[in-house]
C-alpha positions in Angstrom: 39.9 -13.4 -16.8 39.0 -16.6 -15.1 35.4 -17.8 -14.5 34.0 -16.5 -11.3 30.5 -17.5 -10.0 28.7 -14.5 -8.2 25.7 -15.2 -6.0 24.0 -11.8 -7.4 22.3 -11.1 -4.1 24.7 -12.5 -1.5 22.4 -11.8 1.9 25.0 -12.1 4.6 22.5 -13.2 7.4 19.0 -13.6 8.3 18.4 -11.9 11.6 14.5 -12.4 11.3 13.0 -13.6 14.8 10.6 -16.6 13.7 7.9 -18.7 15.2 7.3 -22.0 14.9 4.0 -23.3 13.6 4.4 -26.7 13.7 6.8 -29.8 13.4 4.3 -31.9 11.2 4.5 -32.1 7.2 8.4 -32.3 7.2 10.5 -35.4 7.1 14.1 -36.3 6.1 14.5 -39.2 3.8 17.5 -40.9 2.5 18.2 -41.0 -1.4 21.3 -42.9 -2.2 23.9 -40.8 0.0 21.9 -37.5 0.0 19.4 -36.4 2.7 16.1 -35.1 1.1 13.8 -32.7 2.9 10.2 -34.1 2.1 7.6 -31.6 2.5 4.0 -32.8 2.6 2.1 -30.1 0.3 -0.4 -29.5 3.1 2.5 -27.6 5.0 2.7 -25.0 2.1 -0.9 -24.8 2.3 -0.8 -24.1 6.0 2.2 -21.5 5.7 0.7 -19.6 3.1 -2.6 -19.1 5.1 -0.9 -18.4 8.4 1.2 -16.1 6.6 -1.6 -14.3 4.7 -3.7 -13.8 7.8 -0.6 -12.3 10.1 0.4 -9.7 7.5 -3.2 -8.6 7.1 -3.5 -7.8 10.8 -0.2 -7.1 12.3 2.8 -5.5 11.4 6.9 -5.7 12.0 7.7 -4.2 15.2 10.5 -2.1 13.5 7.7 -0.5 11.3 5.9 0.4 14.5 9.2 1.7 16.3 9.3 4.2 13.1 5.9 5.5 13.6 6.9 6.3 17.2 10.2 7.8 16.4 7.7 10.4 14.4 5.9 11.3 17.2 8.8 11.9 19.3 10.5 13.9 16.8 10.6 17.6 18.0 11.2 18.4 13.9 8.1 16.4 12.9 5.1 18.8 12.1 1.6 18.5 13.6 0.3 16.8 10.5 3.0 14.1 10.5 2.2 13.4 14.2 -1.4 13.1 13.5 -1.1 10.7 10.9 1.8 8.6 12.8 -0.6 8.5 15.7 -3.6 7.4 13.8 -1.8 4.7 12.0 -0.6 3.5 15.4 -4.2 3.7 16.8 -5.2 1.6 13.5 -2.6 -1.1 14.5 -4.0 -1.6 17.9 -7.4 -1.9 16.2 -6.1 -4.4 13.5 -4.1 -6.5 15.5 -7.7 -7.9 17.3 -8.2 -9.8 14.2 -11.3 -8.7 13.0 -10.4 -5.5 10.8 -7.6 -5.7 8.6 -4.9 -2.8 8.8 -6.3 -1.8 5.2 -9.3 -2.0 3.2 -7.3 -3.0 0.2 -6.0 -6.4 1.5 -3.9 -6.4 -1.9 -2.5 -8.9 -4.3 -1.1 -12.1 -2.6 2.4 -12.6 -3.7 4.8 -15.5 -3.0 8.5 -15.4 -3.9 10.1 -18.8 -2.7 13.9 -20.3 -2.8 13.7 -24.0 -3.2 16.6 -25.8 -1.9 17.8 -28.7 -4.4 17.4 -31.2 -1.7 13.8 -30.1 -1.0 11.0 -32.4 -2.3 7.4 -31.6 -2.5 6.1 -33.9 -5.3 3.3 -31.2 -6.6 3.1 -28.0 -8.2 3.7 -25.5 -5.2 2.1 -23.0 -6.6 -1.5 -24.6 -6.3 -0.7 -25.6 -2.8 0.5 -22.0 -1.9 -2.6 -20.6 -3.5 -4.9 -23.0 -1.8 -3.6 -21.4 1.6 -4.3 -18.1 0.4 -7.4 -18.8 -0.8 -8.3 -20.4 2.5 -7.3 -17.0 4.4 -9.2 -14.8 1.8 -12.3 -17.0 2.3 -12.6 -17.4 6.1 -11.3 -13.8 7.3 -12.7 -10.3 6.6 -10.4 -9.5 3.5 -11.5 -8.1 0.3 -11.4 -9.7 -3.1 -9.6 -7.1 -5.2 -8.6 -9.2 -8.3 -10.7 -8.9 -11.5 -10.0 -11.3 -14.2 -10.2 -10.8 -18.0 -13.1 -12.5 -20.1 -12.2 -10.8 -23.1 -10.1 -7.5 -23.7 -12.4 -5.2 -22.3 -14.8 -7.4 -20.1 -13.7 -8.1 -16.6 -15.4 -9.5 -13.5 -14.2 -9.9 -10.0 -12.7 -13.2 -9.4 -14.7 -13.9 -6.0 -11.5 -15.4 -4.3 -8.6 -12.9 -4.4 -7.0 -15.4 -6.7 -4.7 -15.6 -9.1 -1.9 -14.7 -6.7 1.6 -13.8 -8.1 4.0 -16.7 -7.2 7.7 -16.8 -8.0 9.9 -20.0 -7.1 13.5 -20.0 -7.6 15.9 -22.8 -7.3 19.0 -22.7 -4.8 21.4 -25.1 -3.2 20.4 -26.6 0.3 17.8 -28.4 2.2 15.5 -26.0 3.3 12.7 -23.8 1.6 12.5 -20.2 2.1 9.8 -17.6 1.4 8.9 -13.7 1.3 5.2 -13.3 1.4 3.5 -9.8 0.3 0.2 -8.5 0.2 0.6 -5.4 -2.2 -2.4 -2.9 -2.4 -3.1 -1.2 -5.6 -2.2 2.1 -4.3 1.7 1.3 -3.2 1.9 -1.0 -6.2 1.1 1.7 -8.5 3.7 4.1 -7.1 6.4 1.6 -8.8 8.5 3.5 -11.6 10.9 2.4 -14.0 13.2 5.1 -15.4 15.4 3.9 -18.4 18.5 5.9 -17.9 22.0 5.9 -19.4 25.7 6.1 -18.0 25.3 10.0 -17.9 23.0 9.5 -14.7 26.0 8.1 -12.7 27.9 11.2 -11.3 27.1 13.0 -8.1 25.1 15.9 -9.5 23.2 14.2 -11.8 21.9 11.5 -9.5 21.0 13.9 -7.0 19.1 16.3 -9.6 17.4 13.0 -10.8 16.1 12.0 -7.3 15.0 15.5 -6.2 12.8 15.5 -9.5 11.5 12.2 -9.3 10.7 12.1 -5.5 7.4 14.1 -6.8 6.5 11.1 -8.6 5.5 9.2 -5.3 3.2 12.1 -4.2 1.0 10.8 -1.3 -1.7 8.6 -2.7 0.0 5.3 -1.5 -0.3 6.0 2.3 3.2 7.6 3.4 5.3 7.6 5.6 6.9 4.9 2.9 9.8 2.6 3.2 11.3 3.8 -0.3 13.5 1.8 -2.3 15.9 3.2 -5.3 17.5 0.6 -7.4 20.0 1.8 -9.8 21.2 -0.7 -12.7 20.0 -4.1 -13.3 20.8 -6.9 -16.1 17.3 -6.1 -17.1 14.0 -4.0 -16.7 12.6 -7.1 -14.8 15.5 -7.6 -12.7 15.8 -4.1 -11.5 11.9 -4.0 -10.6 11.9 -7.4 -8.9 14.7 -5.9 -6.6 12.9 -2.6 -5.9 10.0 -4.9 -4.4 12.1 -7.0 -2.2 14.3 -4.1 -1.0 11.0 -2.1 -0.2 10.0 -5.0 2.0 13.6 -5.3 3.6 14.3 -8.4 2.1 18.0 -7.2 0.9 18.7 -5.2 4.4 21.7 -7.5 4.8 23.5 -7.2 1.4 27.0 -6.4 1.5 27.6 -2.7 1.5 30.1 -2.3 -1.3 30.5 -3.7 -4.8 33.2 -6.4 -6.2 34.5 -7.2 -9.8 32.2 -9.9 -10.0 29.1 -7.7 -9.9 27.5 -8.5 -6.4 24.3 -6.5 -5.5 25.0 -3.8 -2.6 23.3 -1.3 -0.5 24.8 2.1 -0.7 24.5 3.7 2.6 26.0 6.9 1.9 23.3 7.7 -0.9 20.3 6.1 1.4 21.2 8.8 3.9 21.5 11.6 0.8 17.9 10.3 -0.5 16.3 10.2 3.0 17.4 14.0 3.3 15.9 14.8 -0.1 12.8 13.2 0.9 12.7 15.1 4.3 13.3 18.5 2.4 10.5 17.7 0.0 8.4 18.9 2.7 5.6 16.5 1.3 5.5 14.9 4.7 3.5 12.0 6.3 0.3 13.0 3.7 -0.2 16.5 4.6 3.1 18.4 4.8 6.3 17.6 6.8 9.0 15.9 7.2 8.1 12.3 7.1 7.4 11.3 3.5 9.6 8.5 4.3 10.5 6.2 7.2 13.6 5.4 5.7 15.5 4.7 2.5 17.1 1.5 0.8 19.5 2.4 -2.2 20.7 -0.9 -4.1 23.2 -0.6 -6.9 23.3 -3.6 -9.2 25.4 -4.4 -12.6 24.0 -3.3 -15.8 24.5 -3.7 -19.8 26.8 -0.7 -20.9 24.1 0.6 -23.1 21.4 0.6 -20.4 20.7 1.9 -16.9 17.5 0.9 -15.5 16.4 2.9 -12.2 13.6 1.7 -10.6 11.9 3.5 -7.4 9.0 2.0 -5.2 7.4 2.0 -1.8 6.2 -0.2 1.1 3.4 1.7 2.4 1.7 2.3 5.8 0.3 -1.0 5.3 3.8 -2.6 5.5 2.7 -6.2 4.7 5.8 -8.3 4.4 6.4 -11.4 6.3 9.2 -14.2 5.9 8.8 -17.7 6.2 10.6 -21.1 6.0 10.4 -24.9 6.0 13.4 -26.7 7.4 13.9 -30.4 8.8 13.1 -28.9 11.9 9.7 -27.5 11.3 7.6 -24.7 9.4 8.2 -21.1 10.6 6.7 -18.0 10.2 8.2 -14.5 10.9 6.8 -13.1 14.2 5.2 -9.8 13.7 4.3 -7.5 16.6 1.3 -8.8 18.9 1.3 -5.6 21.0 1.2 -2.5 19.0 -0.5 -0.5 22.0 3.1 -0.4 23.7 4.0 2.0 21.0 1.1 4.8 21.5 2.0 7.7 23.6 0.2 8.1 26.7 -1.4 11.3 25.2 -2.2 12.3 21.8 -0.5 14.8 19.7 -2.0 18.4 20.1 -4.0 19.5 17.1 -6.1 22.7 16.8 -10.0 22.0 17.2 -11.4 20.6 13.6 -14.4 22.2 12.2 -17.6 20.1 12.3 -19.5 19.6 8.8 -23.0 18.5 8.7 -22.9 16.6 5.4 -27.2 16.1 5.9 -27.7 19.6 4.7 -28.3 20.5 0.9 -25.3 20.3 -1.1 -25.4 24.3 -1.8 -25.3 24.6 1.8 -22.5 22.4 2.5 -20.3 24.0 -0.5 -21.0 27.5 0.8 -19.8 26.2 4.5 -16.6 24.7 3.0 -16.0 27.9 1.2 -15.7 29.8 4.2 -12.2 27.9 5.2 -8.8 27.9 3.7 -7.0 24.8 2.3 -5.5 22.7 5.0 -8.1 23.4 7.3 -9.2 20.1 9.4 -12.5 18.7 9.5 -14.7 16.3 11.0 -17.6 15.1 8.8 -21.1 13.8 9.9 -23.8 12.5 7.8 -24.4 10.6 4.5 -21.4 9.7 2.1 -22.0 8.1 -1.3 -19.0 5.5 -2.0 -18.0 5.1 -5.6 -14.8 4.0 -7.1 -13.1 3.0 -10.7 -15.8 0.8 -12.2 -18.8 2.9 -10.6 -17.6 5.9 -12.1 -17.1 4.2 -15.5 -20.7 3.1 -15.0 -22.2 6.2 -14.5 -20.1 8.0 -17.4 -21.8 5.5 -19.6 -25.3 6.4 -18.2 -24.4 10.1 -18.9 -23.4 9.2 -22.6 -26.4 7.4 -23.3 -28.5 10.3 -22.6 -29.7 9.7 -19.4 -29.5 11.9 -16.0 -26.5 11.1 -13.8 -28.1 9.6 -10.6 -29.4 12.1 -8.0 -27.8 10.5 -5.3 -24.4 11.7 -6.9 -25.4 15.2 -7.0 -26.9 15.1 -3.5 -23.9 13.8 -1.3 -20.2 14.0 -1.2 -18.4 11.0 -2.9 -16.2 9.0 -0.9 -13.7 7.0 -3.1 -13.3 3.6 -1.4 -14.1 -0.3 -1.6 -14.5 -1.8 1.8 -13.1 -5.2 3.1 -15.8 -7.8 4.4 -17.9 -6.8 7.3 -17.3 -8.7 10.2 -20.0 -10.1 12.2 -21.6 -7.9 14.6 -20.1 -4.5 13.1 -21.4 -2.0 11.1 -18.5 -2.1 8.3 -15.3 -3.9 7.3 -12.1 -2.0 7.0 -12.9 1.0 4.7 -10.2 3.5 4.3 -10.0 5.8 1.1 -8.6 4.7 -2.5 -6.2 6.9 -4.6 -8.3 9.8 -5.7 -6.1 10.5 -8.8 -7.7 7.4 -10.7 -10.9 9.2 -10.8 -9.3 12.5 -12.4 -10.7 11.9 -15.6 -14.4 12.0 -14.5 -14.5 15.4 -12.6 -14.9 17.9 -14.8 -17.9 16.1 -16.8 -19.6 14.9 -13.5 -19.2 18.5 -11.8 -20.8 20.1 -15.0 -23.7 17.7 -14.6 -23.7 18.5 -10.8 -22.3 15.7 -9.3 -19.0 15.1 -7.5 -19.1 18.7 -6.2 -17.4 17.3 -3.0 -15.0 14.4 -3.4 -13.1 12.7 -0.4 -10.1 10.3 -1.0 -6.3 10.1 -0.5 -3.3 11.8 -2.4 -2.6 14.3 -4.5 -4.6 15.2 -8.0 -4.2 16.6 -11.3 -4.4 20.4 -12.2 -7.7 19.3 -14.2 -9.3 18.7 -10.9 -8.2 21.9 -9.3 -9.4 23.7 -12.8 -12.9 21.7 -12.3 -13.3 22.8 -8.6 -12.6 26.6 -9.5 -14.8 26.3 -12.7 -18.0 24.6 -10.8 -17.3 25.5 -7.0 -16.3 21.7 -6.0 -14.1 20.6 -3.1 -11.4 17.8 -2.9 -11.4 16.7 0.7 -8.2 14.3 1.7 -8.4 11.6 4.1 -5.6 9.7 5.7 -4.7 6.8 3.6 -4.0 3.8 6.1 -6.0 3.7 9.1 -8.8 1.7 7.7 -9.7 -0.6 10.6 -10.1 2.4 13.0 -12.2 4.4 10.5 -14.5 1.3 10.4 -14.6 1.1 13.9 -15.0 4.2 15.2 -16.3 6.6 12.3 -18.7 4.6 10.1 -21.9 3.8 11.6 -23.9 2.0 8.6 -23.4 0.9 5.0 -25.9 0.0 2.3 -25.7 -1.0 -1.1 -27.5 1.4 -3.4 -26.4 0.5 -6.9 -24.5 -1.8 -8.9 -24.6 -4.9 -6.4 -23.4 -7.0 -9.1 -19.7 -5.1 -8.9 -18.9 -6.3 -5.3 -16.5 -4.2 -3.6 -17.0 -1.7 -6.4 -20.8 -1.4 -5.7 -22.1 1.9 -5.1 -22.6 2.4 -1.2 -24.3 4.9 1.1 -22.5 5.3 4.5 -23.4 7.5 7.5 -20.2 8.8 9.3 -19.4 10.4 12.5 -16.6 12.5 13.1 -14.9 11.2 9.9 -11.4 13.0 9.6 -10.6 14.9 6.5 -8.5 18.1 5.5 -9.6 20.8 2.6 -6.9 19.8 0.0 -8.6 21.6 -3.2 -10.9 24.3 -2.6 -13.6 26.3 -4.8 -11.3 29.3 -5.6 -8.5 27.4 -7.5 -6.2 26.6 -4.2 -4.5 23.4 -4.3 -2.6 22.5 -1.1 -0.3 19.7 -2.8 0.5 22.2 -5.7 1.4 25.2 -3.0 3.7 22.8 -1.2 5.4 21.9 -4.6 6.3 25.7 -4.9 
C-alpha cells in the first residue's frame, strides 16, 4: 500500500459566529518569501482573559434553545420542565456579569492549534495563563485548584492556576483555540472502558450503552451534552476526543470512515444512544425524558488488540468557547447576550411545594420530613451549615481524636457546597450544590454521632447512604444542580464563616436561606428516589 497521510480529525468547516476583540497585537512580516503572522504575547493574554470572562457568565444560543425545547415538549415531565426553566432563569441572572452561571467556575483548559507561520517569541502557555489569572482575580469566580506540597498535604493555589494548556502544531498562518472551564462534577463523569473487538456489533454495543448510561447519574447537572468515543490510537487520544466532542468541537467531522482512518461521527448511533438516554427515565435530575440534550458518537481507529471506549459530558454549565487569531485580528466566539428571550411567558405549572422551617430543633424537622414521600418538592427556610470535602475530612479528624463533633453539625442540615466570590453589595456569590457522592463515606459515622441528619446536595448516592438514613432516621434532599446564580440572588440571605477559615471556599459556613428549592431523595424508611427509578 502506498503512503497516505490522513488528518486524523478532518473538521470540514467552522460555522462559528465570532466577534472581533481587536486588530491590535497582530502584524504580517516577511521572512524570505514567507509571510509570518507575528502575534504580540499581550494578544494571547487578552484573548484568554476575555474567553474566561465570557464563558463564565454566558452560554451558547444553541444550548439555551435546547432548554427551551424541553419546556415546549409535551412528552417532558414536570420535573424536566422545572429544571429547564430554572436553568434558563439562571442564565438571565448570570449574563448580567456579577454572578457566574455555576459556583464551580472550573479548571481552566485551553486547546490551541498554532500554524507553522505564526510567531509569538514566548512560551504561549505563560501568557495564556496570565490572561486566565487576570479574569479569576478580577471577576467573582472561585479558586478551585489545590496544589500538592507533599503526597498528602495540599493548599488552595489562590489563583485558580495552574491551567491545563495543550498547544498543537498545524499548517497555516493562523492560531485557533478552544477554551473550556470544566467543573469537578462533570469532569468526574468522564469514563474510560477498555474493551475489545467483541463490543463491535449491534447487540453488544447497545447492551453496553444501556448498562453504562447509569454510570452518569445526575451528579454532574443534566441535561447533558453526551459524548461517546469508540476507538482511539491510545486511551489518552480517546479521552481527549471525548472532551472535545462534548464541547461540540467535532460537530463538522465527516459522517463516514475511510481506509486511512479518519475520525467520523456516526449519526445513526447518536440517535440510538439519545433514545436509550430518554428511555432510562433518569431525566433532567429528578426523573423524566431529558438526561441528555443530545449525543455525539465519534468512531476512531484502534490497535487490533485494544478498543478504548470513552464517555463524558458537558453539563448544564456548558462552558465552551472558541477563539482565533488571524492577520485580521483577534476573535472570540459570540455567546448569547439575551437569554431572557428563551424564557416562556409563564413558568411551567407544578404542585405547590411543602415549606420546611429549618430553625426548629432537629428532631422536629426530621419528624416533619418523615410525613412526606420521596419526590416531594420542598421550600427550605432558615439555617444551613455549608461543608464539603475537606471540611468533612477535618471533622472526621476531630472525631478520630476523641473530641466531640461540632454542635453545628448536629443542629442544622448540611449543605454540600462551596461558593464563588461574593459580588460587592450582595449577600452571596454563586452558590449551587456540589456532588453528594463524594461525602458518602462519612454519612454512617457522622449520623451515628448525631450529625449530618439532613443533607442537601445534588446527584444520586450510594446504598450506604440509604442504609444509614434508614438506620439513624436521616434524610438526603436533592437540590437542582446548575442554577447557582439564581440561588445566590433569590434564595440565600446571608453567609458567615464559622470554622476552618483557612480553607477558603472549603471553609464551613452558616447560611440563611428563603424558599430554597429541594426534593426528598432519600428518606428515613429506606426509600431512595434514584434506586426506585433504576428499577
